[in-house]
C-alpha positions as CSV (number, residue, x, y, z in Angstrom):
1,X,54.6,13.4,-41.8
2,X,51.8,14.1,-44.3
3,X,51.3,10.4,-45.0
4,X,48.6,8.6,-43.1
5,X,50.1,5.4,-41.6
6,X,48.2,2.4,-40.4
7,X,48.3,2.2,-36.6
8,X,47.1,-0.6,-34.4
9,X,43.7,-0.3,-32.8
10,X,45.4,-0.2,-29.4
11,X,47.6,2.7,-30.4
12,X,44.7,4.6,-31.9
13,X,42.6,4.0,-28.8
14,X,45.4,5.1,-26.5
15,X,46.1,8.2,-28.5
16,X,42.5,9.3,-28.8
17,X,41.9,8.7,-25.1
18,X,44.8,11.0,-24.3
19,X,43.3,13.7,-26.6
20,X,39.9,13.3,-25.0
21,X,41.4,13.5,-21.5
22,X,43.3,16.7,-22.3
23,X,40.1,18.2,-23.8
24,X,38.3,17.5,-20.5
25,X,41.1,19.3,-18.6
26,X,40.7,22.3,-20.9
27,X,36.9,22.5,-20.6
28,X,36.9,21.9,-16.9
29,X,39.4,24.8,-16.5
30,X,37.1,27.0,-18.6
31,X,34.0,26.1,-16.6
32,X,35.8,26.6,-13.3
33,X,36.2,30.3,-13.9
34,X,32.8,31.5,-12.8
35,X,32.4,29.4,-9.7
36,X,35.9,30.4,-8.6
37,X,35.2,34.1,-9.1
38,X,31.9,33.8,-7.2
39,X,33.8,32.2,-4.2
40,X,36.5,34.9,-4.4
41,X,33.9,37.7,-4.4
42,X,32.4,36.3,-1.2
43,X,35.7,36.4,0.7
44,X,36.6,38.9,3.3
45,X,38.9,40.8,0.9
46,X,37.3,40.4,-2.5
47,X,39.6,42.6,-4.5
48,X,42.7,40.7,-3.5
49,X,41.0,37.3,-3.7
50,X,39.7,38.0,-7.2
51,X,43.1,39.0,-8.4
52,X,44.7,35.8,-7.0
53,X,42.0,33.5,-8.3
54,X,42.3,35.2,-11.7
55,X,46.1,34.7,-11.9
56,X,45.8,31.1,-10.8
57,X,43.1,30.4,-13.3
58,X,45.0,32.0,-16.1
59,X,48.1,29.9,-15.2
60,X,46.0,26.7,-15.4
61,X,44.4,27.8,-18.6
62,X,47.8,28.4,-20.2
63,X,48.9,25.0,-19.1
64,X,45.8,23.2,-20.4
65,X,45.8,25.1,-23.7
66,X,49.5,24.2,-24.2
67,X,48.9,20.5,-23.4
68,X,45.9,20.4,-25.7
69,X,47.6,22.3,-28.6
70,X,50.6,20.0,-28.5
71,X,48.9,16.7,-28.3
72,X,49.7,14.5,-31.4
73,X,47.3,12.7,-33.6
74,X,47.8,9.0,-33.2
75,X,47.2,8.4,-36.9
76,X,49.3,11.1,-38.7
77,X,51.6,12.3,-35.9
78,X,50.8,16.0,-36.4
79,X,49.3,18.3,-33.7
80,X,45.6,17.2,-33.5
81,X,44.2,20.8,-32.8
82,X,46.8,22.9,-34.6
83,X,47.1,24.1,-38.2
84,X,50.1,26.3,-38.4
85,X,49.6,28.9,-35.6
86,X,45.8,28.3,-35.5
87,X,44.5,26.5,-32.4
88,X,40.9,25.3,-32.4
89,X,39.6,22.5,-30.1
90,X,37.7,20.8,-33.0
91,X,36.6,17.1,-33.1
92,X,38.7,16.2,-36.1
93,X,42.4,16.2,-36.8
94,X,43.3,19.2,-39.0
95,X,45.6,17.1,-41.1
96,X,44.2,13.6,-41.6
97,X,40.5,14.3,-40.5
98,X,40.6,11.5,-37.9
99,X,37.5,11.9,-35.7
100,X,37.9,12.1,-31.9
101,X,35.7,9.1,-31.4
102,X,37.1,7.0,-34.3
103,X,38.1,4.2,-31.9
104,X,34.6,3.9,-30.5
105,X,33.0,3.9,-33.9
106,X,35.3,1.1,-35.2
107,X,34.7,-1.1,-32.2
108,X,31.0,-1.4,-32.7
């Protein structure tokens, strides 16, 4: 799967849209932590609420990281954000260097 295959513009657009959507899920989960904790701290039982909110947030974080880590590059078929065991939410595929917005750059 190290070869870069030609893919149709529709497949490329669909694959990159999926990656961008999963990235949004990830970043929204990250950004939701502080407001969720502030709400939990203002509850009637803050210690219990903070623990519950933290466990729920960790659960969603694990799910979103797994979804993002396992999403495939539409061009080369490898995991877009993974290089071996290394996960980094970067804007280019680790393997074929396809940019996250390549479908938008080509359509102009």
